[in-house]
Steps between C-alpha positions, in 0.01 A plus 500: 500500500702190590816596688395861552534645847164487676601696809791600716494596868761740633580511871566844644567615855159668534236460229315811618812713467590357157147505358504869385824434305353195329166672439685777312741280306267211422211738435715672238543162328130417500471294820206563731477434872261204507514366854602654831517253788468596872870434564601750227578237235369616163467380142533703183356356178612603153222679310238367742565131426623244750721341234808702590512628856758630743450458872669713765524338841666602824790301635467230764687195616842437649687724252279807550709814524769370266610751235430391141812386311438424134828307481388229742234238421171670422384765259775691318269742317169523320459666159189613315458575130447860394320605182769744384801703603258784584315260731827430685560875527147554634547241775833660588323835541242334728778339706663840550162653589427241772855515638589142404859381489622499140796263472578575135312764299359422156779404262595266219642167616639343181660220702143366549410514130443745218269785598482399870394814690417486870473668836606311814352593836436364849192459713501637858672181624771494235347243261649573157240567230530581131283644224635414157423565136658267248376531141 
């Protein structure tokens, strides 16, 4: 699909530490761990295809150790589509079960459009993530 996102790589402090979180959350959405590299970097592919993948890599470089700030240049947040309001609720239950940080529990957000229903949460390093249903 022209213009569709092929993949995104997220940098975390320690890929090995963050992997269980992403395995749970992405696994819930239909992603499968496809590649695990010796340095801990890993790829998750949606429904077993390499068309849409998310990579999790450990930090390196001169800014290693810097705390993530979504209001400076870089990623603000990443949102995925949910199938229904019940799907959003189910992910919220999983987030609670795995002890994830829920920033905003499932709710209507009419300021983002009619029927917009979402849960906002953070990964272990504070990256803001969202799961949204919009009919």
